VOBABA-451278 format. One record per residue: residue number from 1; x, y, z of N, C-alpha, C in turn. Coordinates in steps of 0.02 Angstrom, whole numbers, plus 50000, padded with zeros to 5 digits. Each point is the difference from the previous one (the first is absolute). Last residue first. Layout:
<rec NUM; <X; Y; Z>; <X; Y; Z>; <X; Y; Z>> ...
END
This chain:
<rec 252; <50450; 50562; 50451>; <50047; 49994; 50054>; <49978; 49959; 50061>> <rec 251; <49872; 50031; 49800>; <50068; 49966; 49972>; <50047; 50009; 50062>> <rec 250; <49722; 50007; 50035>; <50060; 50028; 50003>; <50059; 49968; 49978>> <rec 249; <49752; 49931; 49921>; <50043; 49997; 50051>; <50062; 50043; 49993>> <rec 248; <49761; 49894; 49879>; <50032; 50067; 50007>; <50029; 49979; 50069>> <rec 247; <49919; 49826; 49809>; <50008; 50018; 50063>; <50042; 50055; 50013>> <rec 246; <49830; 49905; 49800>; <50063; 50031; 50015>; <50008; 50017; 50070>> <rec 245; <49811; 49894; 49872>; <50043; 49961; 50026>; <50070; 50029; 50015>> <rec 244; <49792; 50112; 49933>; <50038; 49971; 49939>; <50048; 49942; 50024>> <rec 243; <49881; 50139; 50157>; <49948; 49955; 49959>; <50029; 49973; 49935>> <rec 242; <50144; 50151; 50135>; <49987; 49927; 50022>; <49945; 49960; 49976>> <rec 241; <50043; 50220; 49897>; <50067; 49946; 50013>; <49979; 49940; 50032>> <rec 240; <49841; 50172; 49993>; <50003; 49969; 49939>; <50064; 49950; 49984>> <rec 239; <49970; 50112; 50208>; <49947; 49956; 49991>; <50001; 49977; 49935>> <rec 238; <50151; 50166; 50040>; <50011; 49948; 50037>; <49958; 49950; 50002>> <rec 237; <49963; 50196; 49883>; <50063; 49956; 49969>; <50002; 49947; 50048>> <rec 236; <49836; 50146; 50082>; <49983; 49955; 49932>; <50051; 49968; 49971>> <rec 235; <50045; 50135; 50188>; <49957; 49945; 50013>; <49989; 49956; 49952>> <rec 234; <50116; 50192; 49966>; <50044; 49948; 50035>; <49946; 49943; 50008>> <rec 233; <49897; 50185; 49915>; <50035; 49977; 49956>; <50045; 49952; 50023>> <rec 232; <49871; 50129; 50146>; <49968; 49945; 49958>; <50029; 49966; 49941>> <rec 231; <50127; 50158; 50129>; <49970; 49944; 50046>; <49970; 49952; 49964>> <rec 230; <50062; 50198; 49879>; <50061; 49955; 50013>; <49967; 49944; 50045>> <rec 229; <49882; 50210; 49906>; <49987; 49937; 49994>; <50046; 49936; 50028>> <rec 228; <50108; 50208; 49901>; <49939; 50012; 50032>; <49974; 49921; 49987>> <rec 227; <50261; 50041; 50057>; <49952; 49987; 49925>; <49922; 50020; 50032>> <rec 226; <50202; 49978; 50138>; <49970; 50063; 49986>; <49962; 50006; 49936>> <rec 225; <50107; 49794; 50083>; <49963; 50015; 50049>; <49960; 50071; 49993>> <rec 224; <50100; 49820; 49811>; <50016; 50073; 50036>; <49946; 50016; 50033>> <rec 223; <50068; 49752; 49932>; <49936; 50035; 49993>; <50022; 50074; 50037>> <rec 222; <50154; 49777; 49891>; <49988; 50066; 50050>; <49932; 50029; 49970>> <rec 221; <50138; 49747; 50001>; <49949; 50046; 49962>; <49997; 50058; 50050>> <rec 220; <50196; 49790; 49965>; <49951; 50035; 50042>; <49966; 50048; 49966>> <rec 219; <50156; 49849; 49906>; <50000; 49979; 50067>; <49939; 50024; 50053>> <rec 218; <50041; 49966; 49720>; <49993; 50038; 50058>; <49999; 49965; 50054>> <rec 217; <50056; 50004; 49722>; <50000; 49946; 50057>; <49997; 50061; 50056>> <rec 216; <49918; 50026; 49743>; <50032; 50031; 50050>; <49998; 49947; 50067>> <rec 215; <49963; 50054; 49712>; <50008; 49941; 50050>; <50050; 50028; 50057>> <rec 214; <49795; 50126; 49829>; <50073; 49997; 50018>; <49998; 49942; 50048>> <rec 213; <49856; 50091; 49783>; <50004; 49962; 50052>; <50056; 49992; 50035>> <rec 212; <49853; 50200; 49859>; <50063; 49953; 49996>; <49997; 49954; 50061>> <rec 211; <49866; 50199; 49956>; <49972; 49931; 49985>; <50046; 49938; 49990>> <rec 210; <50038; 50253; 50062>; <49994; 49991; 49929>; <49967; 49932; 49982>> <rec 209; <50053; 50044; 50230>; <49934; 50068; 49982>; <50006; 49989; 49923>> <rec 208; <50083; 49769; 50112>; <50022; 50073; 50002>; <49948; 50042; 49969>> <rec 207; <49976; 49755; 50137>; <49995; 50042; 49949>; <50018; 50074; 49995>> <rec 206; <50089; 49755; 50119>; <49969; 50055; 50015>; <49989; 50041; 49943>> <rec 205; <50082; 49738; 50109>; <49987; 50052; 49941>; <49959; 50057; 50028>> <rec 204; <50067; 49781; 50117>; <50043; 50045; 49988>; <50004; 50047; 49943>> <rec 203; <49837; 49837; 50097>; <50037; 49981; 49932>; <50065; 50039; 49998>> <rec 202; <49853; 50002; 50206>; <49984; 49935; 49967>; <50052; 49975; 49931>> <rec 201; <49981; 50220; 50122>; <50033; 49960; 50052>; <49996; 49924; 49964>> <rec 200; <49931; 50171; 49865>; <50070; 50024; 50019>; <50027; 49938; 50049>> <rec 199; <49764; 50010; 49949>; <50038; 49979; 49931>; <50081; 50013; 50031>> <rec 198; <49860; 50073; 50154>; <49983; 49934; 49994>; <50046; 49972; 49945>> <rec 197; <49983; 50231; 50018>; <50045; 49964; 50042>; <50004; 49932; 50007>> <rec 196; <49847; 50113; 49854>; <50075; 50014; 49977>; <50045; 49965; 50049>> <rec 195; <49771; 50019; 50055>; <50018; 49947; 49945>; <50064; 49992; 49975>> <rec 194; <49931; 50160; 50149>; <50002; 49945; 50035>; <50016; 49938; 49946>> <rec 193; <49980; 50221; 49935>; <50055; 50003; 50041>; <50006; 49921; 50023>> <rec 192; <49800; 50067; 49894>; <50052; 49997; 49956>; <50072; 49983; 50027>> <rec 191; <49820; 50044; 50140>; <49973; 49938; 49975>; <50059; 49993; 49937>> <rec 190; <50006; 50203; 50111>; <50005; 49954; 50051>; <50008; 49937; 49956>> <rec 189; <50047; 50233; 49903>; <49946; 49952; 49994>; <50020; 49938; 50042>> <rec 188; <50142; 50195; 49985>; <49948; 50008; 50046>; <49938; 49946; 49993>> <rec 187; <50287; 50082; 49925>; <49935; 49970; 49995>; <49955; 50006; 50053>> <rec 186; <50211; 50164; 49902>; <49972; 49965; 50060>; <49934; 49971; 49976>> <rec 185; <50113; 50116; 49828>; <50051; 49955; 50035>; <49979; 49972; 50070>> <rec 184; <49872; 50138; 49831>; <49998; 49925; 49992>; <50058; 49965; 50040>> <rec 183; <50048; 50249; 49903>; <49945; 49961; 50021>; <49993; 49932; 50001>> <rec 182; <50224; 50135; 50069>; <49966; 49975; 49939>; <49931; 49975; 50018>> <rec 181; <50170; 50063; 50164>; <49995; 50059; 49951>; <49943; 49987; 49945>> <rec 180; <50107; 49827; 50134>; <49937; 50019; 50032>; <49975; 50066; 49966>> <rec 179; <50140; 49803; 49873>; <50007; 50068; 50049>; <49945; 50031; 50015>> <rec 178; <50033; 49734; 49937>; <49976; 50067; 49966>; <50011; 50054; 50051>> <rec 177; <50142; 49775; 50022>; <49949; 50029; 50022>; <49981; 50066; 49959>> <rec 176; <50154; 49792; 49906>; <50002; 50043; 50054>; <49937; 50031; 50004>> <rec 175; <50042; 49828; 49845>; <49999; 49979; 50061>; <50006; 50046; 50057>> <rec 174; <49995; 50028; 49749>; <50060; 49977; 50023>; <50010; 49973; 50069>> <rec 173; <49794; 50093; 49896>; <50023; 49949; 49975>; <50067; 49983; 50017>> <rec 172; <49862; 50135; 50178>; <50031; 50001; 49930>; <50015; 49938; 49956>> <rec 171; <49809; 50029; 50219>; <50074; 49989; 49983>; <50004; 50013; 49928>> <rec 170; <49832; 50083; 50213>; <50009; 49971; 49935>; <50065; 49993; 49977>> <rec 169; <49888; 49978; 50262>; <50034; 50040; 49943>; <49998; 49959; 49937>> <rec 168; <49916; 49916; 50213>; <49958; 50056; 49982>; <50042; 50053; 49955>> <rec 167; <50087; 49786; 50094>; <49924; 49979; 49979>; <49972; 50070; 49978>> <rec 166; <50264; 49921; 49989>; <49959; 50045; 50021>; <49932; 49983; 49978>> <rec 165; <50232; 49851; 50041>; <49958; 50031; 49958>; <49944; 50040; 50031>> <rec 164; <50282; 49895; 50063>; <49927; 50037; 50018>; <49968; 50013; 49938>> <rec 163; <50229; 49840; 50100>; <49963; 50033; 49947>; <49929; 50025; 50007>> <rec 162; <50248; 49947; 50151>; <49932; 49981; 49988>; <49974; 50039; 49942>> <rec 161; <50256; 49932; 50100>; <49954; 50045; 49957>; <49938; 49969; 50002>> <rec 160; <50230; 49989; 50164>; <49945; 49963; 49978>; <49963; 50047; 49956>> <rec 159; <50260; 50037; 50038>; <49939; 50008; 50033>; <49948; 49957; 49958>> <rec 158; <50244; 50018; 49958>; <49978; 49951; 50047>; <49931; 50001; 50039>> <rec 157; <50125; 50140; 49826>; <50020; 50022; 50069>; <49981; 49936; 50040>> <rec 156; <49927; 49995; 49776>; <50081; 50000; 49996>; <50030; 50016; 50070>> <rec 155; <49769; 50013; 49977>; <50013; 49929; 49989>; <50084; 50008; 49997>> <rec 154; <49913; 50204; 49994>; <49983; 49964; 50069>; <50022; 49939; 49996>> <rec 153; <50013; 50122; 49805>; <50051; 50017; 50044>; <49995; 49968; 50070>> <rec 152; <49836; 49954; 49834>; <50057; 49971; 49985>; <50061; 50029; 50040>> <rec 151; <49780; 50096; 50041>; <50006; 49930; 50016>; <50061; 49962; 49969>> <rec 150; <49964; 50232; 49946>; <50022; 49982; 50075>; <49988; 49927; 50019>> <rec 149; <49954; 50069; 49794>; <50072; 49997; 49992>; <50015; 50002; 50084>> <rec 148; <49753; 49901; 49909>; <50037; 50063; 50026>; <50071; 49990; 49992>> <rec 147; <49825; 49829; 49949>; <50054; 50036; 49955>; <50030; 50059; 50012>> <rec 146; <49779; 49948; 50131>; <50034; 49952; 49960>; <50037; 50028; 49946>> <rec 145; <49942; 50130; 50224>; <49965; 49989; 49939>; <50037; 49942; 49956>> <rec 144; <50022; 50005; 50267>; <50017; 50036; 49953>; <49954; 49983; 49935>> <rec 143; <50089; 49958; 50277>; <49934; 50000; 49956>; <50000; 50042; 49949>> <rec 142; <50201; 49884; 50161>; <49980; 50057; 49970>; <49946; 49985; 49955>> <rec 141; <50101; 49877; 50242>; <49982; 49986; 49918>; <49982; 50081; 49985>> <rec 140; <50165; 49941; 50214>; <49941; 50031; 49974>; <49976; 49989; 49934>> <rec 139; <50210; 49935; 50128>; <49947; 49951; 49990>; <49923; 50016; 49974>> <rec 138; <50203; 50133; 50059>; <50014; 49963; 49937>; <49958; 49949; 49990>> <rec 137; <49994; 50230; 50131>; <49996; 49939; 50011>; <49998; 49961; 49939>> <rec 136; <50064; 50229; 50024>; <49971; 49998; 50057>; <49983; 49939; 50021>> <rec 135; <50133; 50034; 49814>; <50028; 50036; 50062>; <49971; 49987; 50056>> <rec 134; <49904; 49948; 49782>; <50057; 49941; 50024>; <50036; 50031; 50072>> <rec 133; <49842; 50147; 49899>; <49963; 49947; 50028>; <50051; 49944; 50014>> <rec 132; <50082; 50196; 49894>; <49968; 50007; 50082>; <49974; 49950; 50009>> <rec 131; <50088; 49978; 49802>; <50054; 50007; 50046>; <49967; 50011; 50062>> <rec 130; <49854; 49991; 49810>; <50027; 49941; 50028>; <50050; 50000; 50053>> <rec 129; <49915; 50196; 49909>; <49948; 49961; 50036>; <50029; 49934; 50027>> <rec 128; <50142; 50126; 49866>; <50004; 50037; 50068>; <49937; 49953; 50036>> <rec 127; <50021; 49940; 49773>; <50055; 49982; 50047>; <50001; 50032; 50064>> <rec 126; <49841; 50071; 49846>; <49992; 49926; 50020>; <50046; 49983; 50049>> <rec 125; <50027; 50205; 49904>; <49952; 50010; 50055>; <49983; 49919; 50021>> <rec 124; <50142; 50034; 49819>; <50032; 50030; 50056>; <49945; 49996; 50065>> <rec 123; <49936; 49922; 49786>; <50057; 49965; 50016>; <50019; 50026; 50084>> <rec 122; <49761; 50009; 49862>; <50046; 50047; 50034>; <50056; 49963; 50023>> <rec 121; <49800; 49900; 49920>; <50041; 50021; 49938>; <50068; 50030; 50024>> <rec 120; <49821; 49932; 50143>; <49988; 49943; 49946>; <50054; 50026; 49955>> <rec 119; <49968; 50132; 50183>; <50047; 49953; 50008>; <49999; 49934; 49955>> <rec 118; <49845; 50190; 50008>; <50068; 50016; 49976>; <50048; 49946; 49998>> <rec 117; <49782; 49970; 50081>; <50005; 50000; 49941>; <50069; 50031; 49973>> <rec 116; <49958; 49985; 50232>; <49977; 49938; 49972>; <50024; 49997; 49912>> <rec 115; <50011; 50209; 50122>; <50053; 49968; 50018>; <49991; 49924; 49962>> <rec 114; <49820; 50132; 49997>; <50053; 50035; 49937>; <50062; 49951; 50019>> <rec 113; <49820; 49904; 50152>; <49983; 50049; 49944>; <50053; 50009; 49946>> <rec 112; <50066; 49852; 50206>; <49939; 50040; 49992>; <50003; 50046; 49941>> <rec 111; <50136; 49752; 50100>; <49999; 50075; 49974>; <49935; 50031; 49990>> <rec 110; <50053; 49778; 50161>; <49975; 50021; 49928>; <49996; 50080; 49995>> <rec 109; <50098; 49773; 50160>; <50018; 50075; 49990>; <49953; 50008; 49926>> <rec 108; <49994; 49811; 50228>; <50015; 50011; 49934>; <50000; 50079; 49982>> <rec 107; <49955; 49921; 50220>; <50001; 49929; 49974>; <50029; 50000; 49923>> <rec 106; <49994; 50140; 50262>; <49994; 50010; 49924>; <50017; 49938; 49970>> <rec 105; <49897; 49989; 50245>; <50057; 50023; 49968>; <49987; 50017; 49928>> <rec 104; <49851; 49970; 50250>; <50024; 49970; 49934>; <50071; 50022; 49973>> <rec 103; <49857; 50082; 50199>; <50004; 49925; 50018>; <50026; 49972; 49921>> <rec 102; <49978; 50236; 50069>; <49936; 49972; 49988>; <49999; 49921; 49993>> <rec 101; <50197; 50135; 50019>; <49971; 50016; 50066>; <49922; 49973; 49984>> <rec 100; <50137; 49972; 49823>; <50030; 49952; 50062>; <49961; 50025; 50059>> <rec 99; <49956; 50118; 49801>; <49978; 49939; 49983>; <50021; 49953; 50072>> <rec 98; <50077; 50215; 49998>; <49949; 50011; 50005>; <49951; 49922; 49986>> <rec 97; <50238; 50019; 49951>; <49987; 50024; 50075>; <49936; 49991; 50013>> <rec 96; <50058; 49980; 49791>; <50017; 49937; 50028>; <49984; 50014; 50072>> <rec 95; <49961; 50167; 49848>; <49960; 49946; 49993>; <50021; 49953; 50051>> <rec 94; <50150; 50161; 49976>; <49948; 50030; 50026>; <49948; 49958; 49999>> <rec 93; <50195; 49938; 49887>; <50009; 50009; 50069>; <49953; 50013; 50051>> <rec 92; <49987; 50008; 49762>; <49994; 49935; 50037>; <50007; 49982; 50066>> <rec 91; <50027; 50204; 49889>; <49931; 49986; 50005>; <50001; 49935; 50017>> <rec 90; <50209; 50083; 49965>; <49979; 50031; 50055>; <49914; 49987; 50008>> <rec 89; <50131; 49923; 49819>; <50016; 49955; 50069>; <49968; 50046; 50057>> <rec 88; <49965; 50093; 49788>; <49964; 49931; 50002>; <50021; 49964; 50065>> <rec 87; <50113; 50205; 49962>; <49927; 50012; 49999>; <49959; 49936; 50011>> <rec 86; <50221; 49993; 49942>; <49996; 50032; 50069>; <49927; 50007; 50021>> <rec 85; <50063; 49943; 49777>; <50017; 49946; 50040>; <49990; 50017; 50087>> <rec 84; <49977; 50169; 49831>; <49952; 49952; 49992>; <49998; 49942; 50052>> <rec 83; <50174; 50159; 49978>; <49943; 50038; 50042>; <49939; 49953; 49989>> <rec 82; <50196; 49925; 49892>; <50008; 50006; 50061>; <49948; 50018; 50044>> <rec 81; <49994; 50017; 49762>; <50000; 49925; 50039>; <50001; 49998; 50065>> <rec 80; <49907; 50224; 49895>; <50062; 49971; 49991>; <49991; 49912; 50035>> <rec 79; <49792; 50155; 49896>; <50052; 50013; 50062>; <50053; 49950; 49985>> <rec 78; <49775; 50085; 49889>; <50067; 49986; 49965>; <50057; 50020; 50071>> <rec 77; <49728; 49925; 49987>; <50052; 50046; 50041>; <50067; 49989; 49965>> <rec 76; <49726; 49951; 49913>; <50066; 49986; 49989>; <50037; 50049; 50047>> <rec 75; <49743; 49953; 50060>; <50046; 50045; 49955>; <50077; 49978; 49998>> <rec 74; <49801; 49913; 50135>; <49991; 49989; 49934>; <50038; 50047; 49953>> <rec 73; <49971; 49992; 50251>; <50052; 49964; 49969>; <49990; 49977; 49921>> <rec 72; <49862; 50168; 50134>; <49981; 49931; 50009>; <50056; 49944; 49981>> <rec 71; <50012; 50246; 49989>; <49980; 49970; 49940>; <49975; 49925; 50008>> <rec 70; <50076; 50139; 50178>; <49955; 50038; 49962>; <49974; 49970; 49952>> <rec 69; <50170; 49899; 50139>; <49929; 49994; 50024>; <49952; 50038; 49959>> <rec 68; <50239; 49895; 49956>; <49958; 50052; 49957>; <49938; 49999; 50028>> <rec 67; <50231; 49868; 50003>; <49985; 50046; 50039>; <49971; 50058; 49983>> <rec 66; <50005; 49742; 49909>; <50039; 50062; 49995>; <49961; 50045; 50056>> <rec 65; <49952; 49746; 50053>; <49991; 50050; 49937>; <50057; 50053; 50007>> <rec 64; <49909; 49732; 50118>; <50043; 50066; 50001>; <49994; 50033; 49930>> <rec 63; <49869; 49806; 50151>; <49993; 50040; 49939>; <50041; 50059; 49998>> <rec 62; <50010; 49745; 50139>; <50012; 50083; 49992>; <49984; 50020; 49940>> <rec 61; <49871; 49791; 50130>; <50064; 50019; 49940>; <49997; 50067; 50023>> <rec 60; <49866; 49795; 50138>; <50026; 50075; 50001>; <50053; 49998; 49948>> <rec 59; <49780; 49827; 50034>; <50071; 50009; 49997>; <50024; 50059; 49990>> <rec 58; <49764; 49917; 50118>; <50026; 50019; 49941>; <50074; 50011; 50000>> <rec 57; <49814; 49940; 50175>; <50048; 49946; 49975>; <50033; 50012; 49937>> <rec 56; <49864; 50152; 50151>; <49967; 49967; 49932>; <50041; 49928; 49974>> <rec 55; <50082; 50150; 50190>; <49926; 49964; 50014>; <49973; 49965; 49935>> <rec 54; <50203; 50116; 49954>; <50004; 49932; 50062>; <49937; 49986; 50010>> <rec 53; <49971; 50183; 49874>; <50036; 49951; 49959>; <50018; 49929; 50038>> <rec 52; <49938; 50220; 50102>; <49942; 49968; 49970>; <50014; 49937; 49959>> <rec 51; <50175; 50122; 50105>; <49958; 49964; 50049>; <49943; 49968; 49964>> <rec 50; <50137; 50124; 49864>; <50032; 49950; 50021>; <49957; 49968; 50049>> <rec 49; <49913; 50208; 49936>; <50004; 49946; 49953>; <50027; 49925; 50009>> <rec 48; <50027; 50184; 50159>; <49940; 49971; 50001>; <49976; 49949; 49950>> <rec 47; <50206; 50116; 50009>; <49999; 49960; 50042>; <49932; 49967; 50010>> <rec 46; <50034; 50168; 49825>; <50034; 49937; 49992>; <50003; 49944; 50062>> <rec 45; <49895; 50222; 50026>; <49969; 49957; 49959>; <50032; 49929; 49973>> <rec 44; <50103; 50154; 50148>; <49939; 49960; 50035>; <49971; 49968; 49945>> <rec 43; <50186; 50120; 49921>; <50019; 49949; 50046>; <49929; 49966; 50031>> <rec 42; <49970; 50096; 49761>; <50032; 50033; 50062>; <50005; 49943; 50045>> <rec 41; <49945; 50008; 49718>; <49998; 49969; 50060>; <50043; 50044; 50056>> <rec 40; <50063; 49998; 49736>; <49938; 50009; 50040>; <50013; 49964; 50061>> <rec 39; <50175; 50029; 49861>; <49956; 50024; 49936>; <49924; 50008; 50037>> <rec 38; <50179; 49945; 50146>; <50033; 50054; 49954>; <49956; 50009; 49948>> <rec 37; <49952; 49839; 50180>; <49991; 50081; 50019>; <50042; 50054; 49961>> <rec 36; <49938; 49746; 49978>; <50056; 50010; 50053>; <50019; 50078; 50018>> <rec 35; <49783; 49809; 49910>; <50050; 50070; 49985>; <50044; 50005; 50051>> <rec 34; <49912; 49753; 49942>; <49992; 50057; 50045>; <50037; 50061; 49984>> <rec 33; <49885; 49765; 49887>; <50054; 50054; 49996>; <49995; 50066; 50028>> <rec 32; <49891; 49740; 50034>; <50001; 50067; 49998>; <50060; 50036; 49999>> <rec 31; <49866; 49729; 49966>; <50066; 50043; 50015>; <49980; 50078; 49992>> <rec 30; <49837; 49835; 49966>; <50054; 49964; 50038>; <50049; 50024; 50023>> <rec 29; <49731; 50083; 49951>; <50075; 49999; 49966>; <50032; 49955; 50047>> <rec 28; <49772; 50056; 50056>; <50001; 49970; 49913>; <50068; 49990; 49992>> <rec 27; <49929; 50127; 50215>; <49959; 49926; 49993>; <50010; 49970; 49943>> <rec 26; <50104; 50208; 50023>; <50040; 49943; 50031>; <49955; 49938; 50003>> <rec 25; <49910; 50214; 49919>; <50039; 49966; 49953>; <50046; 49937; 50034>> <rec 24; <49875; 50142; 50146>; <49959; 49966; 49956>; <50026; 49962; 49940>> <rec 23; <50132; 50138; 50139>; <49976; 49953; 50044>; <49944; 49959; 49958>> <rec 22; <50084; 50189; 49888>; <50057; 49942; 50026>; <49969; 49942; 50036>> <rec 21; <49920; 50197; 49848>; <49961; 49977; 50052>; <50050; 49933; 50013>> <rec 20; <50059; 50256; 49859>; <49978; 49926; 50007>; <49970; 49966; 50059>> <rec 19; <50109; 50234; 50021>; <50012; 49964; 49938>; <49982; 49934; 49999>> <rec 18; <49980; 50261; 50144>; <49987; 49930; 49990>; <50001; 49966; 49937>> <rec 17; <50092; 50219; 50162>; <49969; 49993; 49927>; <50009; 49924; 49995>> <rec 16; <50054; 50118; 50199>; <49947; 49996; 49987>; <49971; 49985; 49930>> <rec 15; <50243; 49921; 50061>; <49963; 50045; 50039>; <49917; 50011; 49997>> <rec 14; <50091; 49852; 49822>; <50052; 50048; 50031>; <49960; 50047; 50034>> <rec 13; <49980; 49729; 49867>; <49979; 50076; 50026>; <50049; 50041; 50038>> <rec 12; <50036; 49779; 49910>; <50011; 50054; 49948>; <49958; 50064; 50033>> <rec 11; <50014; 49744; 50053>; <50030; 50049; 50032>; <50020; 50064; 49978>> <rec 10; <49976; 49789; 49825>; <49951; 50016; 50068>; <50048; 50060; 50041>> <rec 9; <49976; 49826; 49756>; <50037; 50063; 50034>; <49955; 50038; 50046>> <rec 8; <49978; 49730; 49929>; <49984; 50071; 49986>; <50038; 50036; 50043>> <rec 7; <49987; 49718; 49902>; <50023; 50054; 50041>; <49971; 50071; 49974>> <rec 6; <50000; 49720; 49986>; <49956; 50055; 49984>; <50019; 50050; 50033>> <rec 5; <50113; 49747; 49899>; <49987; 50051; 50056>; <49954; 50064; 49971>> <rec 4; <50008; 49718; 49925>; <50019; 50074; 49982>; <49984; 50038; 50066>> <rec 3; <49989; 49736; 49885>; <50002; 50032; 50072>; <50038; 50070; 49967>> <rec 2; <49877; 49765; 49880>; <50050; 50057; 49999>; <49977; 50038; 50065>> <rec 1; <49986; 49729; 49971>; <49956; 50068; 49997>; <50051; 50056; 49998>> 
END
């Protein structure tokens, strides 16, 4: 029987600004990509998110990003390799402390937003992320887009690499994600999304926006916590997967 992880980006509220319904999402996912304070999240939000994840039996991962609160981490930051590696290491340390206080620990790392997309091709930033993760803990897996240059660098450094697919995002024919600046980048049809993810988990295939069929091996499926209707979407995807005989379980 196929087994796949279901993850969501969480802990992204900041002060009085609320993003998503993390506690509700935790009823349906197996892994939580917890913001580390640089693209979103404040200490109290992150701490509560970790406590809620532990209570729900959900695995905690570090959702590290560029230092870009104003842009929600969705803008490329042209920083040096040293600065980026230090920023990533700083975020990992902060989340590890808060996760530890909640009775858990970081089990994997997933870059966020612009950083996630940049290290598909950006050699320097990809190496910086790999170096930071390796310095923090060589046993931590990296969750990445299939084919990312960061994946090759991570494997060369001895890190475990996990591949991810996105339930609520449209794909280009080359397997990259359609830019959020373009119409149709974010998907909202829950029935279609569920059908797509069952096909992905069962057959390793996903349909790009031009109709071409991509062969994708995925260890995990992401439902973004900030997408409108995220809770219902996560519930539908999990129900659809399980009805198709797919086991939803954390890779960690």
